[in-house]
C-alpha positions as CSV (number, residue, x, y, z in Angstrom):
1,M,-16.8,-2.3,7.8
2,N,-17.4,-6.0,8.3
3,D,-19.2,-6.4,5.0
4,I,-17.4,-8.6,2.5
5,K,-17.1,-7.1,-1.0
6,D,-18.6,-8.9,-4.1
7,E,-16.8,-12.1,-5.1
8,A,-13.8,-11.6,-7.3
9,Q,-11.9,-14.0,-9.5
10,F,-8.3,-14.9,-8.9
11,D,-7.4,-13.2,-12.2
12,D,-8.7,-9.9,-10.7
13,F,-6.1,-10.2,-7.9
14,A,-3.4,-11.5,-10.3
15,R,-3.5,-8.3,-12.3
16,L,-2.4,-6.3,-9.3
17,D,1.4,-5.7,-9.1
18,I,2.0,-5.5,-5.4
19,R,5.7,-5.0,-4.4
20,I,7.9,-4.3,-1.4
21,G,9.5,-0.9,-1.3
22,T,11.5,1.2,1.2
23,V,10.3,4.7,2.2
24,I,13.2,7.2,1.3
25,A,11.5,10.6,1.6
26,V,8.4,12.1,3.3
27,E,7.2,15.6,2.7
28,P,4.3,17.6,4.0
29,F,1.3,17.9,1.7
30,P,-0.7,20.8,2.9
31,R,-2.8,21.1,-0.4
32,A,-4.3,17.6,0.1
33,R,-8.0,17.6,1.1
34,N,-7.3,15.1,3.9
35,P,-4.2,15.2,6.1
36,S,-1.5,13.5,3.9
37,Y,2.2,13.2,3.1
38,K,4.0,13.0,-0.2
39,V,6.0,9.8,0.2
40,Q,8.8,8.5,-2.1
41,V,9.3,4.8,-2.1
42,D,12.4,2.9,-3.6
43,F,11.6,-0.3,-5.4
44,G,15.2,-1.1,-6.4
45,A,15.5,-2.1,-10.1
46,I,12.1,-0.6,-11.1
47,G,13.1,2.8,-9.5
48,T,11.4,5.2,-7.1
49,R,7.7,6.2,-7.1
50,W,5.7,8.8,-5.2
51,S,2.4,8.5,-3.4
52,S,0.0,10.8,-1.6
53,A,-0.6,8.8,1.6
54,Q,-3.0,9.5,4.5
55,I,-0.5,8.2,7.0
56,T,0.0,11.3,9.2
57,G,-0.4,9.2,12.3
58,Y,3.3,8.4,11.8
59,A,6.0,11.0,12.2
60,P,7.9,11.5,8.9
61,E,11.2,10.6,10.5
62,D,9.8,7.3,11.7
63,L,8.7,6.4,8.2
64,I,12.1,6.7,6.6
65,G,13.6,3.3,6.1
66,T,10.3,1.5,6.6
67,Q,9.4,-1.2,4.1
68,V,5.9,-1.1,2.8
69,C,3.6,-3.0,0.5
70,C,2.4,-1.0,-2.5
71,V,0.3,-1.5,-5.6
72,V,2.7,-0.2,-8.4
73,N,0.5,-0.7,-11.5
74,F,-2.5,1.6,-10.9
75,A,-2.7,4.6,-13.3
76,P,-1.3,7.7,-11.7
77,R,-3.8,10.0,-9.9
78,N,-3.7,13.7,-9.8
79,I,-4.3,14.7,-6.2
80,A,-4.3,18.4,-5.5
81,G,-1.8,19.0,-8.4
82,F,0.5,16.1,-7.3
83,Q,0.9,12.9,-9.3
84,S,0.4,9.9,-7.0
85,E,2.0,6.9,-8.8
86,I,1.5,4.1,-6.3
87,L,-0.9,3.0,-3.5
88,I,0.7,2.3,-0.2
89,L,-1.3,-0.4,1.5
90,G,-2.6,0.0,5.1
91,T,-5.6,-0.7,7.3
92,P,-7.4,1.3,9.9
93,G,-6.0,0.5,13.4
94,A,-8.0,0.3,16.6
95,D,-7.4,4.0,17.2
96,G,-8.5,5.0,13.7
97,R,-4.9,5.7,12.4
98,I,-3.7,3.8,9.4
99,V,-1.5,0.8,10.1
100,L,0.9,0.2,7.2
101,V,1.2,-3.3,5.7
102,S,4.8,-4.2,5.9
103,P,6.9,-7.4,5.6
104,R,7.7,-9.1,8.9
105,T,11.4,-9.4,8.0
106,P,13.4,-7.3,5.5
107,A,12.7,-8.2,1.9
108,P,14.5,-7.1,-1.3
109,E,13.3,-3.8,-2.7
110,G,11.0,-4.4,-5.6
111,A,10.1,-8.0,-4.6
112,P,6.6,-8.9,-5.8
113,L,4.1,-10.4,-3.4
114,C,3.1,-13.8,-4.4
């Protein structure tokens, strides 16, 4: 996990649209191959989007209201019959559970990372 990926150009990163959103709904996703939730995120002016997210280390009620960083311009993926429209960003924590990438202080919904 300590290996660095191949060198990328800044333009590769610049094509990603990463924005701040607020989790507004979390539903069980029993059809997913790996333990996951269906998560709805509000991005303000650009609307809400859904994600299949392997973040079951969090209780659903603890996720509601949490701001998260998400890639919003990937093509939707069909995961077990569900259209996942965004990628919620996270990293493996010391205990193996996913730790969400979130702003340190509240940010406007839909704000782009720069």
